[in-house]
C-alpha positions, 0 to 999 in steps of 0.5 A: 353264784357269784359273778366273775370279776369280768362279769362284775366289772361289766355290770358296774360299768353300766351303773357308773356315773358316766353311764348314768350321764349317757342315759340322762340325755336319752329322750326315751327315758325319764331321769331325775338327778341330784348333784353334789354341792360342787355340781361336779358329781352325782349325789343321787339318780333315779331313772324310769322307762316310759310306762313306769318301769323303774330302772335305777335309783342310786344314792351315793353313800355320802348322801344316804340317810338324808331322804334324798332317795325318797325325794327322787322317788316322789319326783319320779 
């Protein structure tokens, strides 16, 4: 079953860069982020709830296949 366009949009809004930046600021979550060289956009992000539950591990397509995801995972 595929999501409706509204359901897809609602989900994507929870994992976009603005949402990730809000999550990074929360004290009850542990996040590691890698910014692009300009410092203005995220290249990758990994987030974990306390207790070791992985929430997010995203790498922007422009930065994939460079070991960035593995490095974030190791830091988590």
